[in-house]
LOFI-129020 format. One record per residue (C-alpha): residue number from 1; x, y, z; residue in one letter. Coordinates in pm, 1 decimal. Layout:
LOFI-129020
<NUM, <X, Y, Z>, A>
...
end
This chain:
LOFI-129020
<1, <0.0, 0.0, 0.0>, M>
<2, <153.4, 330.8, -111.3>, T>
<3, <145.0, 666.1, 62.2>, E>
<4, <-81.3, 810.3, -210.2>, E>
<5, <-341.5, 541.7, -133.3>, E>
<6, <-433.5, 569.9, 237.1>, P>
<7, <-571.0, 272.6, 424.8>, A>
<8, <-950.0, 241.8, 428.7>, R>
<9, <-1153.3, 119.7, 721.4>, D>
<10, <-1340.7, -212.8, 692.8>, P>
<11, <-1678.6, -39.0, 667.2>, F>
<12, <-1566.9, 157.8, 359.5>, T>
<13, <-1432.9, -159.7, 201.1>, Q>
<14, <-1766.6, -328.3, 271.2>, F>
<15, <-1950.7, -42.0, 99.2>, L>
<16, <-1718.5, -72.9, -200.6>, D>
<17, <-1813.9, -439.4, -229.9>, L>
<18, <-2183.6, -350.6, -216.7>, L>
<19, <-2144.8, -79.5, -481.4>, G>
<20, <-2211.9, -301.7, -785.4>, P>
<21, <-2521.0, -442.8, -611.2>, L>
<22, <-2663.6, -106.1, -503.4>, L>
<23, <-2597.3, 72.4, -834.2>, S>
<24, <-2542.2, -193.8, -1101.0>, P>
<25, <-2463.6, -134.4, -1466.4>, D>
<26, <-2813.0, -187.5, -1603.6>, W>
<27, <-2702.2, -166.5, -1967.1>, D>
<28, <-2497.1, -481.1, -1913.4>, S>
<29, <-2746.3, -658.8, -1688.8>, L>
<30, <-3039.9, -609.8, -1924.8>, I>
<31, <-2866.0, -837.1, -2175.1>, L>
<32, <-2870.7, -1115.8, -1916.1>, L>
<33, <-3243.4, -1080.1, -1843.1>, L>
<34, <-3356.4, -1358.0, -2085.2>, P>
<35, <-3108.9, -1600.5, -1929.0>, F>
<36, <-3230.3, -1504.0, -1581.4>, A>
<37, <-3591.5, -1571.6, -1683.1>, M>
<38, <-3497.4, -1908.9, -1831.4>, I>
<39, <-3307.4, -1997.1, -1514.4>, G>
<40, <-3603.5, -1897.4, -1297.3>, L>
<41, <-3840.2, -2114.0, -1501.9>, V>
<42, <-3600.7, -2409.2, -1476.7>, L>
<43, <-3575.0, -2364.3, -1099.1>, L>
<44, <-3954.5, -2361.0, -1063.8>, I>
<45, <-3992.5, -2668.5, -1284.0>, L>
<46, <-3718.5, -2845.6, -1090.6>, G>
<47, <-3884.3, -2760.7, -759.1>, Y>
<48, <-4219.0, -2892.3, -886.4>, M>
<49, <-4060.1, -3210.7, -1019.2>, A>
<50, <-3880.8, -3268.9, -688.1>, L>
<51, <-4201.6, -3226.7, -486.4>, N>
<52, <-4386.1, -3448.0, -730.9>, W>
<53, <-4126.4, -3720.8, -686.7>, R>
<54, <-4135.3, -3692.3, -307.5>, R>
<55, <-4514.7, -3722.6, -298.1>, S>
<56, <-4540.9, -3996.8, -562.2>, A>
<57, <-4574.3, -4270.5, -302.4>, G>
<58, <-4831.9, -4079.8, -97.3>, V>
<59, <-5064.3, -3985.0, -380.6>, N>
<60, <-5109.0, -4328.5, -534.2>, R>
<61, <-5466.5, -4424.0, -607.8>, S>
<62, <-5450.1, -4738.1, -388.8>, R>
<63, <-5425.8, -4527.5, -72.5>, V>
<64, <-5773.1, -4539.7, 92.1>, P>
<65, <-5964.4, -4222.1, 168.0>, R>
<66, <-5928.3, -4079.6, 514.7>, K>
<67, <-6285.7, -3946.5, 509.3>, R>
<68, <-6511.5, -4126.6, 262.0>, P>
<69, <-6839.9, -3970.4, 159.1>, G>
<70, <-7033.3, -3806.7, -118.1>, Q>
<71, <-6990.8, -3436.5, -184.2>, P>
<72, <-7278.5, -3203.2, -96.3>, P>
<73, <-7528.8, -3127.0, -373.8>, P>
<74, <-7401.0, -2876.4, -632.8>, D>
<75, <-7042.5, -2929.1, -510.6>, V>
<76, <-6809.3, -3122.8, -738.9>, H>
<77, <-6475.1, -3108.6, -908.4>, M>
<78, <-6481.1, -2937.9, -1249.1>, P>
<79, <-6504.3, -3179.3, -1536.2>, G>
<80, <-6207.9, -3256.1, -1760.7>, P>
<81, <-6168.3, -3000.8, -2038.4>, S>
<82, <-5887.2, -2951.9, -2292.2>, P>
<83, <-5961.1, -2583.2, -2351.2>, W>
<84, <-5753.0, -2440.0, -2062.8>, P>
<85, <-5453.8, -2588.6, -2245.2>, F>
<86, <-5561.9, -2477.4, -2594.1>, V>
<87, <-5623.8, -2107.8, -2520.0>, A>
<88, <-5264.4, -2032.4, -2401.3>, P>
<89, <-5132.1, -2181.6, -2725.3>, I>
<90, <-5303.6, -1897.1, -2909.4>, G>
<91, <-5137.0, -1641.2, -2682.4>, G>
<92, <-4800.7, -1807.3, -2740.7>, T>
<93, <-4844.9, -1788.8, -3118.5>, L>
<94, <-4930.0, -1418.0, -3094.4>, I>
<95, <-4611.5, -1349.9, -2896.0>, L>
<96, <-4406.9, -1555.2, -3143.0>, V>
<97, <-4555.5, -1349.1, -3428.4>, S>
<98, <-4400.8, -1037.7, -3271.5>, L>
<99, <-4057.9, -1200.8, -3289.1>, I>
<100, <-4080.9, -1326.7, -3647.3>, F>
<101, <-4241.8, -1012.6, -3790.7>, A>
<102, <-4290.9, -979.6, -4164.7>, G>
<103, <-4132.6, -718.6, -4389.8>, D>
<104, <-4279.5, -379.0, -4308.9>, G>
<105, <-4521.3, -523.9, -4052.9>, L>
<106, <-4506.7, -529.3, -3671.3>, P>
<107, <-4616.2, -895.5, -3660.8>, V>
<108, <-4604.8, -1208.4, -3871.7>, N>
<109, <-4955.1, -1209.9, -4028.0>, P>
<110, <-4979.5, -1589.3, -4051.9>, L>
<111, <-4873.5, -1657.5, -3692.7>, L>
<112, <-5077.5, -1364.4, -3558.0>, F>
<113, <-5394.7, -1476.7, -3735.7>, G>
<114, <-5339.7, -1837.6, -3631.5>, L>
<115, <-5284.5, -1728.8, -3270.6>, G>
<116, <-5605.0, -1523.5, -3268.2>, L>
<117, <-5802.0, -1813.3, -3416.3>, A>
<118, <-5664.7, -2069.9, -3169.6>, V>
<119, <-5716.8, -1833.5, -2875.4>, G>
<120, <-6076.9, -1754.3, -2971.4>, L>
<121, <-6158.9, -2122.0, -3026.6>, V>
<122, <-6003.8, -2208.2, -2689.0>, G>
<123, <-6201.0, -1938.7, -2505.4>, I>
<124, <-6527.5, -2032.5, -2678.6>, A>
<125, <-6480.2, -2403.1, -2604.0>, G>
<126, <-6392.9, -2328.7, -2242.3>, W>
<127, <-6703.5, -2113.3, -2204.5>, Y>
<128, <-6931.7, -2377.6, -2359.3>, L>
<129, <-6788.2, -2649.5, -2132.6>, D>
<130, <-6847.0, -2432.6, -1825.6>, A>
<131, <-7203.6, -2359.5, -1936.2>, G>
<132, <-7287.5, -2727.7, -1984.9>, R>
<133, <-7137.7, -2816.7, -1649.7>, E>
<134, <-7329.1, -2540.5, -1473.2>, W>
<135, <-7663.6, -2641.6, -1624.5>, R>
<136, <-7605.3, -3004.9, -1528.2>, A>
<137, <-7523.7, -2908.5, -1168.2>, A>
<138, <-7820.0, -2668.7, -1134.3>, E>
<139, <-8063.2, -2935.4, -1253.0>, T>
<140, <-7917.1, -3199.4, -1020.8>, G>
<141, <-7733.1, -3404.0, -1282.5>, G>
<142, <-7378.8, -3411.6, -1144.3>, H>
<143, <-7139.5, -3498.7, -1419.1>, G>
<144, <-7403.8, -3504.8, -1692.2>, A>
<145, <-7192.2, -3273.8, -1901.7>, A>
<146, <-6915.1, -3531.9, -1926.5>, H>
<147, <-7092.7, -3867.2, -1915.0>, G>
<148, <-7080.3, -3914.4, -1537.2>, G>
<149, <-6712.0, -3844.8, -1486.5>, T>
<150, <-6788.2, -3593.5, -1210.3>, L>
<151, <-6979.1, -3837.4, -986.8>, V>
<152, <-6790.7, -3956.4, -679.5>, T>
<153, <-6970.7, -4293.1, -673.5>, G>
<154, <-7297.7, -4423.9, -529.5>, E>
<155, <-7127.2, -4690.4, -320.1>, A>
<156, <-6953.1, -4431.5, -103.6>, V>
<157, <-7100.8, -4384.6, 243.9>, A>
<158, <-7316.4, -4077.0, 307.9>, Q>
<159, <-7189.4, -3789.1, 517.9>, L>
<160, <-7400.3, -3657.7, 806.5>, P>
<161, <-7688.7, -3428.1, 715.1>, G>
<162, <-7516.6, -3116.7, 846.7>, W>
<163, <-7223.8, -3182.5, 612.8>, A>
<164, <-7433.2, -3272.4, 307.7>, V>
<165, <-7662.2, -2971.4, 294.5>, E>
<166, <-7488.4, -2654.1, 171.1>, P>
<167, <-7562.3, -2323.6, 344.8>, P>
<168, <-7857.4, -2124.7, 216.0>, E>
<169, <-7767.3, -1918.7, -88.9>, G>
<170, <-7458.5, -2122.6, -180.8>, V>
<171, <-7460.8, -2212.2, -549.1>, H>
<172, <-7245.7, -2218.1, -858.7>, M>
<173, <-7222.7, -1879.4, -1028.4>, P>
<174, <-7412.6, -1860.8, -1353.8>, G>
<175, <-7222.2, -1855.3, -1683.0>, P>
<176, <-7139.7, -1506.5, -1807.4>, S>
<177, <-6932.9, -1401.0, -2110.7>, P>
<178, <-6809.9, -1077.3, -1954.3>, W>
<179, <-6513.1, -1222.9, -1760.7>, P>
<180, <-6378.9, -1312.6, -2106.4>, F>
<181, <-6472.7, -984.4, -2277.4>, F>
<182, <-6339.6, -750.4, -2006.9>, A>
<183, <-5970.8, -843.8, -2066.1>, P>
<184, <-6023.1, -783.1, -2439.5>, I>
<185, <-6116.1, -423.0, -2361.4>, G>
<186, <-5804.1, -386.2, -2148.8>, L>
<187, <-5601.0, -539.0, -2433.8>, F>
<188, <-5733.2, -268.1, -2667.9>, F>
<189, <-5632.5, -3.4, -2413.0>, V>
<190, <-5272.1, -126.0, -2415.8>, F>
<191, <-5277.1, -144.5, -2796.6>, L>
<192, <-5398.5, 215.4, -2802.1>, G>
<193, <-5096.0, 328.6, -2603.1>, L>
<194, <-4883.3, 207.1, -2896.0>, I>
<195, <-5096.6, 237.8, -3209.3>, F>
<196, <-5299.4, 551.6, -3149.0>, G>
<197, <-5597.2, 706.4, -2966.8>, P>
<198, <-5869.6, 522.7, -3161.8>, A>
<199, <-5781.4, 189.8, -3000.3>, L>
<200, <-5730.1, 357.7, -2661.9>, L>
<201, <-6075.2, 519.9, -2661.5>, I>
<202, <-6233.2, 203.9, -2802.0>, G>
<203, <-6069.0, -6.9, -2531.5>, G>
<204, <-6200.4, 221.8, -2257.0>, I>
<205, <-6554.6, 206.1, -2399.3>, L>
<206, <-6531.3, -172.9, -2439.8>, M>
<207, <-6413.9, -207.6, -2078.8>, S>
<208, <-6707.3, 4.8, -1958.5>, L>
<209, <-6955.1, -209.6, -2154.9>, V>
<210, <-6798.2, -525.8, -2011.3>, A>
<211, <-6811.5, -394.8, -1653.7>, V>
<212, <-7176.8, -290.5, -1690.4>, V>
<213, <-7268.1, -627.2, -1846.5>, G>
<214, <-7082.3, -815.4, -1574.8>, W>
<215, <-7260.6, -609.9, -1308.0>, Y>
<216, <-7599.9, -683.1, -1464.8>, R>
<217, <-7530.5, -1057.3, -1468.4>, D>
<218, <-7414.8, -1051.9, -1106.1>, A>
<219, <-7720.6, -846.6, -1003.2>, S>
<220, <-7958.7, -1091.8, -1171.2>, T>
<221, <-7786.5, -1383.1, -1001.2>, E>
<222, <-7800.2, -1206.3, -662.5>, Y>
<223, <-8170.8, -1121.8, -688.7>, R>
<224, <-8265.1, -1476.1, -788.8>, Q>
<225, <-8064.4, -1622.2, -501.7>, T>
<226, <-8213.8, -1380.0, -248.5>, E>
<227, <-8571.6, -1449.6, -356.9>, T>
<228, <-8578.2, -1824.6, -425.7>, I>
<229, <-8245.7, -1946.8, -282.7>, G>
<230, <-8079.9, -2049.4, -608.4>, H>
<231, <-8023.7, -1936.2, -965.5>, V>
<232, <-8300.9, -2019.3, -1210.6>, V>
<233, <-8144.1, -2239.9, -1480.9>, P>
<234, <-8392.0, -2137.7, -1751.3>, E>
<235, <-8316.6, -1766.9, -1731.3>, T>
<236, <-7942.1, -1821.6, -1690.0>, R>
<237, <-7911.6, -2067.9, -1975.9>, D>
<238, <-7633.0, -1938.4, -2204.9>, P>
<239, <-7851.4, -1995.4, -2511.7>, A>
<240, <-8115.3, -1756.7, -2372.1>, R>
<241, <-7922.5, -1536.1, -2131.2>, A>
<242, <-7663.5, -1427.5, -2389.4>, W>
<243, <-7669.3, -1043.4, -2374.6>, P>
<244, <-7800.4, -984.0, -2727.0>, T>
<245, <-7776.0, -605.5, -2698.8>, S>
<246, <-7450.6, -548.9, -2509.9>, A>
<247, <-7232.7, -801.6, -2694.2>, V>
<248, <-7307.5, -656.5, -3041.8>, P>
<249, <-7234.8, -309.6, -2902.1>, L>
<250, <-6903.9, -442.2, -2769.4>, F>
<251, <-6821.2, -586.0, -3111.6>, G>
<252, <-6918.4, -266.8, -3296.7>, V>
<253, <-6687.9, -57.5, -3077.5>, I>
<254, <-6400.4, -299.9, -3141.1>, A>
<255, <-6462.7, -303.5, -3518.1>, A>
<256, <-6482.2, 76.9, -3543.1>, V>
<257, <-6161.5, 119.8, -3340.7>, S>
<258, <-5974.0, -125.2, -3562.1>, L>
<259, <-6113.4, 31.6, -3880.1>, A>
<260, <-6009.6, 384.7, -3780.3>, I>
<261, <-5659.4, 260.6, -3695.7>, T>
<262, <-5603.9, 39.5, -4000.9>, L>
<263, <-5778.7, 248.2, -4269.4>, F>
<264, <-5492.5, 500.9, -4314.1>, P>
<265, <-5242.3, 214.8, -4336.4>, V>
<266, <-5444.4, 36.6, -4604.8>, L>
<267, <-5497.6, 358.0, -4802.0>, M>
<268, <-5127.4, 442.7, -4796.2>, S>
<269, <-5048.4, 95.2, -4932.3>, A>
<270, <-5267.7, 147.3, -5239.7>, L>
<271, <-5096.1, 274.3, -5557.3>, P>
<272, <-5150.6, 643.2, -5631.8>, V>
<273, <-5346.5, 689.5, -5955.6>, A>
<274, <-5167.6, 895.1, -6219.5>, G>
<275, <-4844.0, 895.2, -6026.0>, G>
<276, <-4632.9, 840.9, -6336.3>, D>
<277, <-4738.3, 1153.3, -6521.0>, G>
<278, <-4696.8, 1424.0, -6258.5>, G>
<279, <-4320.3, 1465.1, -6250.7>, D>
<280, <-4263.3, 1714.5, -6531.6>, D>
<281, <-4426.3, 2013.8, -6691.7>, G>
<282, <-4743.4, 2154.8, -6539.6>, N>
<283, <-4901.9, 1817.9, -6473.9>, G>
<284, <-5043.4, 1934.9, -6140.1>, G>
<285, <-4789.9, 1749.2, -5917.9>, G>
<286, <-4657.6, 1904.4, -5595.8>, P>
<287, <-4380.6, 2159.8, -5632.7>, A>
<288, <-4037.4, 2060.1, -5500.3>, P>
<289, <-3983.4, 2178.9, -5143.5>, D>
<290, <-3626.2, 2200.4, -5007.7>, P>
<291, <-3759.0, 2220.3, -4649.0>, A>
<292, <-4040.9, 1964.4, -4612.8>, P>
<293, <-4211.8, 1894.7, -4280.4>, V>
<294, <-4276.5, 1534.6, -4174.7>, I>
<295, <-4468.6, 1442.8, -3858.8>, G>
<296, <-4530.8, 1125.7, -3658.2>, A>
<297, <-4851.0, 1069.7, -3459.3>, D>
<298, <-4837.4, 688.5, -3435.0>, S>
<299, <-4605.1, 394.1, -3486.6>, V>
<300, <-4786.9, 287.1, -3803.7>, L>
<301, <-4730.4, 578.0, -4043.0>, E>
<302, <-4599.1, 930.8, -4093.5>, F>
<303, <-4850.9, 1211.1, -4140.9>, D>
<304, <-4743.6, 1234.2, -4505.2>, T>
<305, <-4676.1, 948.1, -4745.0>, A>
<306, <-4509.0, 1144.6, -5027.8>, Q>
<307, <-4252.4, 1425.7, -5031.6>, V>
<308, <-4112.7, 1604.2, -5338.8>, V>
<309, <-3776.6, 1782.2, -5305.5>, V>
<310, <-3545.9, 1955.0, -5555.3>, P>
<311, <-3261.7, 1742.0, -5687.7>, A>
<312, <-2903.5, 1856.4, -5640.9>, G>
<313, <-2978.9, 2093.5, -5351.4>, E>
<314, <-2919.6, 2058.6, -4975.9>, P>
<315, <-3234.4, 1967.9, -4783.9>, L>
<316, <-3358.8, 2074.9, -4441.4>, S>
<317, <-3619.5, 1821.6, -4329.7>, I>
<318, <-3818.8, 1928.9, -4024.8>, T>
<319, <-3936.0, 1628.6, -3826.6>, F>
<320, <-4210.3, 1666.6, -3563.1>, E>
<321, <-4227.7, 1371.1, -3325.2>, N>
<322, <-4565.0, 1426.3, -3156.0>, R>
<323, <-4573.7, 1098.5, -2960.0>, Q>
<324, <-4479.0, 1142.6, -2596.7>, S>
<325, <-4209.6, 898.9, -2486.3>, G>
<326, <-4187.5, 722.9, -2824.9>, V>
<327, <-3860.9, 729.9, -3026.5>, P>
<328, <-3868.6, 804.3, -3400.3>, H>
<329, <-3637.9, 918.0, -3679.6>, D>
<330, <-3647.5, 982.9, -4055.8>, V>
<331, <-3388.4, 787.2, -4255.3>, D>
<332, <-3355.3, 789.1, -4634.2>, I>
<333, <-3265.1, 493.3, -4851.4>, R>
<334, <-3260.0, 399.7, -5217.0>, Q>
<335, <-3316.8, 30.0, -5263.1>, G>
<336, <-3131.8, -137.2, -4976.7>, E>
<337, <-2866.4, 136.5, -4945.8>, S>
<338, <-2920.9, 384.0, -4661.7>, V>
<339, <-2816.2, 731.1, -4779.3>, L>
<340, <-2909.4, 928.9, -4468.3>, F>
<341, <-2908.1, 789.8, -4114.0>, D>
<342, <-3091.3, 1039.2, -3892.5>, A>
<343, <-3065.4, 1087.7, -3519.3>, E>
<344, <-3334.1, 910.6, -3317.0>, V>
<345, <-3539.5, 1155.4, -3109.0>, V>
<346, <-3797.3, 1088.4, -2838.1>, T>
<347, <-4117.6, 1290.0, -2850.0>, G>
<348, <-4267.8, 1528.0, -2809.6>, P>
<349, <-3995.7, 1722.7, -2988.7>, T>
<350, <-3901.7, 1884.3, -3318.5>, E>
<351, <-3570.5, 1848.3, -3500.1>, V>
<352, <-3427.9, 1966.2, -3832.3>, V>
<353, <-3228.5, 1712.3, -4033.4>, Y>
<354, <-2970.5, 1853.8, -4275.0>, E>
<355, <-2949.0, 1621.1, -4576.1>, V>
<356, <-2686.4, 1634.3, -4849.3>, S>
<357, <-2806.7, 1694.9, -5208.9>, P>
<358, <-2977.9, 1398.7, -5372.0>, L>
<359, <-2970.9, 1304.9, -5737.2>, E>
<360, <-3295.6, 1300.3, -5931.4>, A>
<361, <-3488.4, 983.4, -5860.9>, G>
<362, <-3720.5, 811.0, -5617.2>, E>
<363, <-3619.0, 734.4, -5259.3>, Y>
<364, <-3783.2, 593.9, -4948.6>, T>
<365, <-3793.0, 771.9, -4615.5>, F>
<366, <-3860.9, 550.0, -4315.8>, F>
<367, <-3841.1, 517.9, -3938.2>, C>
<368, <-3565.4, 281.0, -3832.1>, S>
<369, <-3751.2, 201.1, -3507.7>, I>
<370, <-4096.8, 118.4, -3648.8>, H>
<371, <-4085.9, -63.1, -3982.4>, S>
<372, <-4446.2, 15.0, -4094.0>, P>
<373, <-4360.8, 388.0, -4107.5>, M>
<374, <-4248.3, 450.6, -4466.2>, T>
<375, <-4301.6, 708.3, -4738.2>, G>
<376, <-4181.3, 806.6, -5085.6>, T>
<377, <-3934.1, 1090.6, -5139.7>, L>
<378, <-3901.3, 1210.1, -5498.9>, T>
<379, <-3608.3, 1430.3, -5602.3>, A>
<380, <-3667.0, 1622.7, -5928.0>, Q>
end
């Protein structure tokens, strides 16, 4: 130890050791996050497998029951159903579609559509299974929905009367679609935070419709239970109790939100009529502008799809990023060659990009962060 480096007390040395833990280098640690998640999943699976192995001898079917007896009326284990395993497969396919996105699209259309289809089929099948099981239990037919698989067995000894009879007002909740629709509204809200206000407003309205519908179903169930002691199967049958007014309203709000969001994208993808004859003379095309203004209000498109600039002159492109907290830029390429790599800016902000003169021709301006955001830049 030199004179320039004085001795430090043990407490200071201890704090130096804790420094990387108290203020870590997050830029380096974030790269290890996927491996940490994989390790956590493996630890959980290993813990479950170990407990399963330890309890294998205890949970064998030949072990007699400690307390034999039939379950009380309307109380049973849910019947076997494959749909709780099918629905998550759809969610997995949707997440995978974000990884293997197509050219110029935020998702892989095939995987995304397949994931939506599998998820919707899984949710619908799950709901129908639950409805059949509920109707069978309310009418006294335990296990009728699955061919008797829910019945404990008639040979099992009866429990005492006080244990068999459920308390007054105890019953299975009636089937309702709103626990499935409410998360869809929340999903639209999160989509709106990324893809624009139409989905955000639509998601809020869809969530309100779902909450009101859910409240109405719960109120009907409560009133029936308070008056007659149980839910009336006929009025809570899914085929008759399906909310024929609220569900179409929910669907209309979702369709309008999606249409408002996707319509500009579809229109910008269509070819412009007469685009080949407006470059020269007085054909009515836009005049070249050496200082065009380009704005960004969403992650799907710029506010302008076509810009005309003079060839052979320096350009000053004003870029208005109007999305709070969202990064954007305006790069220029011709074919696969990037001619101008702009600085990425986070909104809301405005920046002026100074671009070197371009030769006459057609170029593409795009956002390097969000691939759907593209436009045509014509130098003439």
